[in-house]
C-alpha positions in Angstrom: 16.9 28.4 20.0 16.8 29.0 23.7 16.2 25.8 25.8 14.6 25.1 29.1 18.0 24.1 30.4 19.4 27.6 29.7 16.4 29.2 31.4 16.9 26.9 34.4 20.6 27.8 34.7 19.9 31.5 34.5 17.0 31.3 37.0 19.0 29.0 39.3 16.3 26.4 39.5 15.8 22.9 38.0 14.4 22.2 34.5 11.4 20.5 36.2 10.6 23.8 38.0 10.8 25.7 34.7 8.4 23.2 33.2 6.0 23.6 36.1 6.0 27.4 35.6 5.4 27.0 31.9 2.4 24.7 32.6 1.2 27.1 35.3 0.9 24.6 38.1 0.1 25.7 41.6 3.1 24.0 43.2 5.6 26.8 42.4 6.2 29.6 44.9 5.6 33.1 43.6 9.2 34.2 44.1 10.5 31.2 42.2 7.9 31.8 39.4 9.1 35.4 39.0 12.7 34.2 38.7 11.8 31.8 36.0 9.6 34.3 34.1 12.3 37.0 34.3 14.9 34.5 32.9 12.6 33.5 30.1 12.0 37.2 29.1 15.7 38.0 29.3 16.6 35.0 27.1 13.6 35.5 24.7 12.5 31.9 25.5 9.3 30.8 23.7 7.7 27.5 24.7 7.6 25.0 21.8 4.1 23.6 22.1 4.5 21.2 19.2 7.6 19.6 20.7 6.0 19.4 24.1 2.9 17.8 22.6 5.0 15.2 20.8 6.7 14.3 24.1 3.5 14.2 26.2 1.0 13.1 23.5 -1.2 16.1 24.6 -1.7 19.4 22.9 -3.9 20.9 25.7 -6.2 22.0 22.9 -9.9 21.3 22.7 -11.6 21.4 19.3 -15.0 23.2 19.4 -17.6 23.0 16.5 -20.6 25.3 16.5 -23.1 26.0 13.7 -22.2 29.7 13.5 -20.7 32.6 15.4 -23.7 34.8 14.9 -26.0 35.7 17.8 -25.6 35.6 21.6 -26.5 31.9 22.1 -23.2 30.4 20.9 -21.1 33.2 22.3 -22.6 32.7 25.7 -22.1 28.9 25.5 -18.5 29.2 24.4 -17.8 31.7 27.1 -18.9 29.2 29.7 -16.6 26.6 28.2 -13.7 28.9 27.8 -13.7 30.0 31.4 -13.4 26.4 32.6 -10.8 25.4 30.1 -8.7 28.5 30.7 -8.6 27.9 34.4 -7.2 24.5 33.6 -4.6 25.9 31.1 -6.4 24.4 28.1 -7.1 26.2 24.8 -10.1 26.2 22.5 -9.8 25.8 18.7 -13.2 27.0 17.3 -14.6 26.2 13.9 -18.1 26.5 12.3 -20.2 23.9 10.6 -23.0 26.1 9.4 -25.5 23.2 9.8 -24.1 21.5 6.7 -23.3 17.8 6.9 -20.3 17.8 4.7 -18.8 20.9 6.3 -19.4 19.6 9.8 -17.6 16.4 9.0 -14.7 18.3 7.3 -14.3 20.6 10.3 -14.3 17.6 12.8 -11.6 15.9 10.8 -9.6 19.1 10.6 -9.7 19.4 14.4 -8.6 15.7 14.8 -5.8 16.2 12.2 -4.5 19.1 14.3 -4.3 16.7 17.2 -6.9 18.3 19.5 -7.1 16.3 22.7 -10.9 16.3 22.8 -14.0 17.7 21.0 -17.0 19.7 22.1 -19.6 19.4 19.3 -22.7 21.5 18.6 -23.5 19.9 15.3 -26.9 19.7 13.6 -26.6 18.1 10.2 -24.4 15.0 10.7 -26.4 11.8 11.5 -26.7 10.1 14.9 -24.9 7.1 13.3 -21.9 9.2 12.4 -21.6 10.6 15.9 -22.1 7.1 17.5 -19.2 5.9 15.3 -17.1 8.9 16.2 -17.7 8.3 19.9 -16.4 4.8 19.5 -13.0 6.1 18.4 -10.2 7.0 20.8 -11.1 10.7 21.2 -13.0 12.1 24.2 -16.0 14.1 22.9 -19.1 15.7 24.3 -22.2 16.6 22.2 -24.2 19.7 23.3 -27.8 20.6 22.6 -28.5 17.2 21.2 -29.4 13.9 22.8 -28.5 10.5 21.2 -29.7 7.6 23.3 -26.9 5.2 22.3 -24.3 7.7 23.6 -26.4 9.6 26.2 -23.4 9.7 28.6 -21.6 11.8 26.0 -24.5 14.3 25.5 -25.6 17.4 27.4 -28.9 18.9 26.3 -32.0 20.7 27.4 -35.4 19.0 27.4 -36.6 21.1 24.4 -39.9 19.3 24.2 -40.7 20.2 27.8 -39.5 23.8 27.1 -41.9 24.2 24.2 -44.7 22.7 26.3 -44.0 25.1 29.2 -44.0 28.1 26.9 -47.4 27.4 25.4 -48.8 26.1 28.7 -47.9 29.5 30.2 -49.9 31.3 27.6 -52.9 28.9 28.0 -52.8 29.5 31.8 -53.2 33.2 31.0 -56.5 32.5 29.2 -55.1 32.5 25.6 -56.7 30.0 23.2 -55.7 31.5 19.8 -52.0 30.9 20.0 -49.7 31.4 17.0 -46.3 29.7 16.8 -43.1 31.1 15.2 -41.0 28.0 14.6 -37.3 27.7 14.3 -35.7 25.9 11.4 -37.5 22.6 11.3 -34.6 20.6 9.9 -32.9 21.2 13.3 -33.7 18.9 16.3 -34.4 21.8 18.7 -36.8 23.4 16.2 -38.7 20.2 15.9 -38.7 19.4 19.6 -39.9 22.8 20.7 -42.7 22.6 18.2 -43.6 19.2 19.5 -43.9 20.6 23.0 -46.1 23.4 21.7 -48.4 20.9 20.1 -48.5 18.8 23.2 -49.6 21.7 25.4 -52.4 22.6 22.9 -53.6 19.0 22.8 -53.6 18.5 26.6 -55.8 21.6 27.0 -58.3 20.6 24.3 -57.0 23.0 21.7 -56.2 21.9 18.1 -53.0 22.8 16.3 -53.6 24.5 12.9 -51.0 24.8 10.2 -52.3 28.3 9.4 -51.3 29.4 12.9 -47.6 28.5 12.4 -44.8 30.1 10.4 -41.3 28.7 10.1 -38.3 30.9 10.6 -34.5 30.4 11.0 -33.9 31.2 14.7 -32.7 34.6 13.7 -34.4 37.9 14.6 -35.4 38.9 11.1 -37.2 35.6 10.6 -39.3 36.3 13.7 -40.4 39.5 12.0 -41.1 37.6 8.8 -43.2 35.0 10.7 -45.5 37.7 12.1 -45.8 39.4 8.7 -46.8 36.0 7.2 -49.4 35.3 9.9 -50.8 38.8 9.5 -51.0 38.4 5.7 -53.1 35.2 6.3 -55.5 37.3 8.5 -55.5 34.6 11.2 -56.6 35.8 14.7 -54.2 35.3 17.5 -53.9 36.8 21.0 -50.5 35.3 21.8 -47.5 33.9 19.9 -44.8 31.5 21.2 -41.5 31.9 19.5 -38.8 29.2 19.1 -36.1 31.5 20.5 -35.5 35.0 21.9 -34.1 36.4 18.7 -37.2 35.5 16.8 -39.3 36.9 19.7 -37.5 40.2 19.4 -38.2 40.3 15.7 -41.8 39.3 16.3 -42.3 42.1 18.7 -41.0 44.6 16.2 -43.4 43.3 13.5 -46.4 43.3 15.9 -45.7 47.0 16.6 -45.4 47.7 12.9 -48.8 46.2 12.5 -50.2 48.4 15.2 -50.3 45.7 17.9 -49.3 46.4 21.5 -47.3 43.9 23.5 -48.7 42.5 25.8 -52.0 44.4 25.7 -53.0 43.1 22.3 -50.7 40.1 21.8 -48.6 38.2 24.4 -45.2 37.0 23.3 -42.9 34.4 24.8 -39.4 33.5 23.7 -37.0 30.7 24.4 -33.4 30.6 25.7 -33.3 33.5 28.1 -30.3 35.1 26.4 -28.8 38.2 28.0 -30.7 40.8 25.9 -34.1 39.3 26.9 -34.2 41.3 30.1 -33.3 44.5 28.3 -36.1 44.6 25.8 -39.1 46.8 26.4 -41.2 45.3 27.9 -38.7 42.7 29.3 -39.2 39.4 27.5 -41.0 36.4 29.1 -39.0 33.4 28.0 -37.9 29.8 28.7 -34.6 29.6 30.6 -31.9 27.7 28.8 -28.8 27.7 31.0 -26.5 28.2 28.1 -23.4 29.3 29.9 -23.8 26.5 32.4 -24.1 23.9 29.7 -20.9 25.3 28.1 -19.2 25.0 31.4 -20.4 21.5 32.0 -19.2 20.4 28.5 -15.8 21.8 29.3 -15.7 20.1 32.7 -16.7 16.8 31.0 -13.7 17.2 28.8 -11.4 17.8 31.7 -12.8 14.8 33.5 -12.4 12.4 30.5 -9.5 13.8 28.5 -7.3 15.0 31.3 -8.5 13.1 34.4 -9.2 16.4 36.2 -12.7 15.7 37.6 -14.0 18.4 39.8 -17.7 18.6 39.0 -20.7 16.3 38.3 -22.4 16.6 35.0 -26.2 16.7 34.3 -26.9 15.2 30.8 -30.5 16.4 30.4 -31.5 19.7 32.0 -35.0 20.8 32.8 -36.2 24.3 31.5 -38.3 26.7 33.4 -40.5 29.7 32.6 -39.1 33.2 33.3 -42.1 35.5 33.5 -41.5 39.1 32.6 -43.5 41.8 30.8 -44.4 40.5 27.4 -47.2 38.1 28.5 -50.4 39.1 30.2 -53.8 37.6 31.0 -56.3 37.7 28.2 -59.0 40.3 29.0 
């Protein structure tokens, strides 16, 4: 096996310089870096990460748990994290928990057993108590899209109650009173919180929440279509519908058109998240902005701050949403 010493001798530099090149530090001149890289290629040198991690007690790997890989939300969030970590020469090890408590715990333990230096967790099924206990252990971890008061300094989330409130308040300001709601999965905190905000906006404006005006989906597009089908089958009257996320809103728009309804002339639709495709729908989707990529980046920066002592950026732990007005909502005539 080729050693760093052999590379340094061929390149005519010290072993420490070779190590700096391997770790991609900024302190090596480009000419020297090329000499080292050329020597490594000529000798067929491959860096032994396992040996290096045993020596430094760092694997430079961050474990990342998300519920699923489907949809644009998680991809955008992970892209924000990956960019920050890559620039710091760290790597992501991504696993999925599928909103299942046992699987989430199993995957977290698998990441720890692989000696990840830190964890970014978007988990929905494990209890607050489990996460509080995990946070007390000697592993830097940040929880995204969930707020736990006891470990609030290790959480980054959106104010989902406020977001749900703003979505429905926007519809009310446009004159709508008969407002349906397509809820996300209500075993998830963000599904519950967004619905709570919807109810709050109705109550503050003298409107009552009715179970018949709500259908529960799964945060996926097909479920938004199913929610509208269910509401139409009940023959309830609504001039607007607030959806728990943009995917469900896109499905809802398809279903409304299937039932002969025009958007926004007959029914106004508002989504939640402001994912990339929201501005490419026809009409463009009015939604609640969720800075997904920025949250992913902040989670990664938190890890750099606390696991590697590389603090470059301040972190907001609870972000405020805002309404993005586009073409799927209109004044009630």
